[in-house]
C-alpha atoms as an extended CHARMM CRD file, in Angstrom:
* protein
*
       115  EXT
         1         1  MET       CA             -1.4120000000       -7.2370000000       26.3110000000  PROA      1               0.0000000000
         2         2  SER       CA             -4.2260000000       -7.0080000000       24.7690000000  PROA      2               0.0000000000
         3         3  ILE       CA             -6.2750000000       -3.3490000000       24.5780000000  PROA      3               0.0000000000
         4         4  ASP       CA             -9.6850000000       -3.2540000000       23.8410000000  PROA      4               0.0000000000
         5         5  ILE       CA            -10.6020000000       -0.8670000000       20.9060000000  PROA      5               0.0000000000
         6         6  TYR       CA            -13.9790000000        0.1410000000       22.6130000000  PROA      6               0.0000000000
         7         7  PHE       CA            -12.0730000000        1.6150000000       25.3240000000  PROA      7               0.0000000000
         8         8  LEU       CA             -9.4220000000        3.8830000000       24.0720000000  PROA      8               0.0000000000
         9         9  ASP       CA            -10.3180000000        7.4530000000       24.2850000000  PROA      9               0.0000000000
        10        10  TYR       CA            -10.3640000000        9.6150000000       21.2260000000  PROA      10              0.0000000000
        11        11  THR       CA             -6.8970000000       10.5700000000       21.6450000000  PROA      11              0.0000000000
        12        12  THR       CA             -5.2820000000        7.3960000000       22.2010000000  PROA      12              0.0000000000
        13        13  CYS       CA             -7.0270000000        6.3120000000       18.8580000000  PROA      13              0.0000000000
        14        14  LYS       CA             -6.5010000000        9.4210000000       16.8940000000  PROA      14              0.0000000000
        15        15  ASN       CA             -2.6690000000        8.3570000000       18.0610000000  PROA      15              0.0000000000
        16        16  TYR       CA             -3.0070000000        5.2230000000       16.5750000000  PROA      16              0.0000000000
        17        17  ILE       CA             -4.1980000000        5.6690000000       13.4450000000  PROA      17              0.0000000000
        18        18  ALA       CA             -1.6780000000        8.1780000000       12.5980000000  PROA      18              0.0000000000
        19        19  ILE       CA              1.3860000000        5.4320000000       13.3500000000  PROA      19              0.0000000000
        20        20  GLY       CA             -0.6030000000        3.0490000000       11.1940000000  PROA      20              0.0000000000
        21        21  TYR       CA             -1.9530000000        0.6130000000       13.6180000000  PROA      21              0.0000000000
        22        22  PHE       CA             -5.0950000000       -0.1440000000       11.6640000000  PROA      22              0.0000000000
        23        23  MET       CA             -3.3190000000       -0.5200000000        8.4000000000  PROA      23              0.0000000000
        24        24  SER       CA             -5.2110000000       -2.2660000000        5.4600000000  PROA      24              0.0000000000
        25        25  LYS       CA             -3.3260000000       -5.2340000000        3.6730000000  PROA      25              0.0000000000
        26        26  LYS       CA             -3.7150000000       -3.2040000000        0.2890000000  PROA      26              0.0000000000
        27        27  CYS       CA             -0.9420000000       -2.0640000000       -2.0840000000  PROA      27              0.0000000000
        28        28  GLU       CA             -0.9790000000        1.2940000000       -2.9150000000  PROA      28              0.0000000000
        29        29  LEU       CA              0.4830000000        1.6250000000       -6.3580000000  PROA      29              0.0000000000
        30        30  THR       CA             -1.1480000000       -1.5830000000       -7.6900000000  PROA      30              0.0000000000
        31        31  ALA       CA             -4.1900000000       -1.7180000000       -5.6870000000  PROA      31              0.0000000000
        32        32  LYS       CA             -3.3430000000       -5.5530000000       -4.8510000000  PROA      32              0.0000000000
        33        33  GLY       CA             -5.3550000000       -6.8230000000       -1.8230000000  PROA      33              0.0000000000
        34        34  PRO       CA             -6.2290000000       -9.8580000000        0.1440000000  PROA      34              0.0000000000
        35        35  LEU       CA             -7.6930000000      -12.7620000000       -2.1660000000  PROA      35              0.0000000000
        36        36  LYS       CA             -9.9540000000      -15.6340000000       -0.3050000000  PROA      36              0.0000000000
        37        37  GLY       CA             -9.6130000000      -19.1720000000       -0.5560000000  PROA      37              0.0000000000
        38        38  HSD       CA             -9.5400000000      -22.5990000000        1.2150000000  PROA      38              0.0000000000
        39        39  ASN       CA             -6.6080000000      -24.5500000000        2.9060000000  PROA      39              0.0000000000
        40        40  VAL       CA             -7.4870000000      -27.9660000000        1.4480000000  PROA      40              0.0000000000
        41        41  SER       CA             -6.1040000000      -30.9810000000        3.7020000000  PROA      41              0.0000000000
        42        42  HSD       CA             -4.9990000000      -34.3510000000        2.4430000000  PROA      42              0.0000000000
        43        43  ALA       CA             -8.3310000000      -35.6780000000        3.3370000000  PROA      43              0.0000000000
        44        44  ASN       CA             -9.8160000000      -32.7620000000        1.4450000000  PROA      44              0.0000000000
        45        45  ASN       CA            -11.1740000000      -30.5590000000        4.6770000000  PROA      45              0.0000000000
        46        46  LYS       CA            -11.4730000000      -27.3440000000        3.0160000000  PROA      46              0.0000000000
        47        47  THR       CA            -11.5930000000      -24.5680000000        5.8900000000  PROA      47              0.0000000000
        48        48  LYS       CA            -11.1360000000      -20.5700000000        4.8830000000  PROA      48              0.0000000000
        49        49  LYS       CA             -7.8800000000      -18.7250000000        4.1300000000  PROA      49              0.0000000000
        50        50  ARG       CA             -6.7050000000      -15.1610000000        3.4780000000  PROA      50              0.0000000000
        51        51  PHE       CA             -4.2570000000      -14.4270000000        1.2730000000  PROA      51              0.0000000000
        52        52  LEU       CA             -2.6190000000      -11.9440000000        1.6180000000  PROA      52              0.0000000000
        53        53  PRO       CA             -0.0410000000       -9.9110000000       -0.4650000000  PROA      53              0.0000000000
        54        54  ASN       CA              3.8430000000       -9.2690000000        0.2690000000  PROA      54              0.0000000000
        55        55  ILE       CA              3.0020000000       -5.5480000000        1.3240000000  PROA      55              0.0000000000
        56        56  LYS       CA              6.3600000000       -3.6390000000        2.4950000000  PROA      56              0.0000000000
        57        57  LYS       CA              6.9940000000        0.1770000000        3.9620000000  PROA      57              0.0000000000
        58        58  VAL       CA              9.2510000000        1.4670000000        1.3730000000  PROA      58              0.0000000000
        59        59  THR       CA             10.4920000000        4.9660000000        0.8870000000  PROA      59              0.0000000000
        60        60  PHE       CA             11.4030000000        6.2670000000       -2.5760000000  PROA      60              0.0000000000
        61        61  ARG       CA             13.0180000000        9.1870000000       -4.1290000000  PROA      61              0.0000000000
        62        62  SER       CA             11.3200000000       11.4580000000       -6.2240000000  PROA      62              0.0000000000
        63        63  ASP       CA             13.9300000000       13.3800000000       -8.8000000000  PROA      63              0.0000000000
        64        64  ILE       CA             10.5830000000       15.8370000000       -9.5180000000  PROA      64              0.0000000000
        65        65  LEU       CA              9.7960000000       16.7010000000       -6.5330000000  PROA      65              0.0000000000
        66        66  LYS       CA             13.0350000000       16.3900000000       -5.1120000000  PROA      66              0.0000000000
        67        67  LYS       CA             11.9390000000       14.7760000000       -1.6590000000  PROA      67              0.0000000000
        68        68  ASN       CA             11.4000000000       11.4370000000       -0.2340000000  PROA      68              0.0000000000
        69        69  ILE       CA              7.8800000000        9.3010000000       -0.2940000000  PROA      69              0.0000000000
        70        70  LYS       CA              6.7990000000        6.5110000000        2.2080000000  PROA      70              0.0000000000
        71        71  LEU       CA              4.0360000000        4.2020000000        0.5070000000  PROA      71              0.0000000000
        72        72  ASN       CA              2.8040000000        0.7120000000        1.5880000000  PROA      72              0.0000000000
        73        73  VAL       CA              3.7180000000       -1.2890000000       -2.1410000000  PROA      73              0.0000000000
        74        74  SER       CA              4.0410000000       -5.0730000000       -3.0950000000  PROA      74              0.0000000000
        75        75  ASN       CA              7.2040000000       -7.0270000000       -3.8150000000  PROA      75              0.0000000000
        76        76  ALA       CA              5.5950000000       -6.9800000000       -7.5540000000  PROA      76              0.0000000000
        77        77  ALA       CA              4.9990000000       -3.3750000000       -7.6390000000  PROA      77              0.0000000000
        78        78  LEU       CA              8.3700000000       -2.7360000000       -6.2820000000  PROA      78              0.0000000000
        79        79  LYS       CA              9.9980000000       -4.7520000000       -9.0260000000  PROA      79              0.0000000000
        80        80  THR       CA              7.7210000000       -2.6160000000      -11.7180000000  PROA      80              0.0000000000
        81        81  VAL       CA              8.9530000000        0.2220000000      -10.2390000000  PROA      81              0.0000000000
        82        82  ASP       CA             12.2720000000       -0.3040000000      -10.4520000000  PROA      82              0.0000000000
        83        83  PHE       CA             11.8770000000       -1.3510000000      -14.1370000000  PROA      83              0.0000000000
        84        84  LYS       CA             10.0990000000        1.6570000000      -15.2430000000  PROA      84              0.0000000000
        85        85  GLY       CA             12.9510000000        3.3110000000      -14.1030000000  PROA      85              0.0000000000
        86        86  GLY       CA             12.0020000000        4.9110000000      -10.9680000000  PROA      86              0.0000000000
        87        87  ILE       CA              8.7070000000        6.0300000000       -8.9450000000  PROA      87              0.0000000000
        88        88  ASP       CA              8.1460000000        9.4530000000      -10.8560000000  PROA      88              0.0000000000
        89        89  LYS       CA              8.3530000000        7.4320000000      -14.3610000000  PROA      89              0.0000000000
        90        90  PHE       CA              6.3220000000        4.8640000000      -13.0790000000  PROA      90              0.0000000000
        91        91  LEU       CA              3.4540000000        6.8580000000      -11.5950000000  PROA      91              0.0000000000
        92        92  LYS       CA              3.1830000000        8.9370000000      -15.2220000000  PROA      92              0.0000000000
        93        93  SER       CA              2.5590000000        5.8260000000      -16.7520000000  PROA      93              0.0000000000
        94        94  VAL       CA             -0.1950000000        3.9220000000      -14.5500000000  PROA      94              0.0000000000
        95        95  LYS       CA             -3.7020000000        4.3410000000      -14.7280000000  PROA      95              0.0000000000
        96        96  ALA       CA             -5.2480000000        6.7660000000      -12.0620000000  PROA      96              0.0000000000
        97        97  PHE       CA             -8.1160000000        4.2790000000      -10.8650000000  PROA      97              0.0000000000
        98        98  LYS       CA             -5.5570000000        1.6900000000       -9.6090000000  PROA      98              0.0000000000
        99        99  LEU       CA             -3.5410000000        4.5020000000       -6.8920000000  PROA      99              0.0000000000
       100       100  SER       CA             -4.6800000000        5.1850000000       -3.3720000000  PROA      100             0.0000000000
       101       101  LYS       CA             -5.5980000000        9.0410000000       -2.5030000000  PROA      101             0.0000000000
       102       102  LYS       CA             -2.0300000000        9.5390000000       -1.4450000000  PROA      102             0.0000000000
       103       103  ALA       CA             -0.3240000000        8.3240000000       -4.3810000000  PROA      103             0.0000000000
       104       104  LYS       CA             -3.1610000000       10.4900000000       -6.6740000000  PROA      104             0.0000000000
       105       105  LYS       CA             -1.7040000000       13.4640000000       -5.1940000000  PROA      105             0.0000000000
       106       106  LEU       CA              1.5770000000       12.7510000000       -5.6250000000  PROA      106             0.0000000000
       107       107  ARG       CA              1.1040000000       11.5420000000       -9.2380000000  PROA      107             0.0000000000
       108       108  THR       CA             -0.8110000000       15.1940000000      -10.1910000000  PROA      108             0.0000000000
       109       109  LYS       CA              2.0740000000       16.9410000000       -8.6120000000  PROA      109             0.0000000000
       110       110  ILE       CA              4.5950000000       14.9430000000      -10.7310000000  PROA      110             0.0000000000
       111       111  ILE       CA              2.7750000000       15.5790000000      -13.7490000000  PROA      111             0.0000000000
       112       112  SER       CA              2.2190000000       19.3410000000      -13.3720000000  PROA      112             0.0000000000
       113       113  LYS       CA              6.0700000000       20.1720000000      -11.9290000000  PROA      113             0.0000000000
       114       114  GLU       CA              6.8140000000       17.7190000000      -15.1310000000  PROA      114             0.0000000000
       115       115  VAL       CA              5.2060000000       20.4660000000      -18.0170000000  PROA      115             0.0000000000
């Protein structure tokens, strides 16, 4: 079943956006996104290809905010969060320009509650 986006009314389209139907393939913590390259055959024919990051929807537990946080995170970022000692310590140590809007808000909340 294929749905043509042009024939959806505003309320239906709004519901799809709310549940993540048009989700971008970008990590919310490290800003890793898709890369472009070529598939190269044995005969050296090149066809375009997108290399997508390994994105998972992960629930973190914030000890400072005392609530669960759902983020779209790459596996590399998940390992880094684990290495740093949790989402709170990771968000305090990372530069703000790499984070998504949601993660930036969480970072400011964590830093303000910490002080």
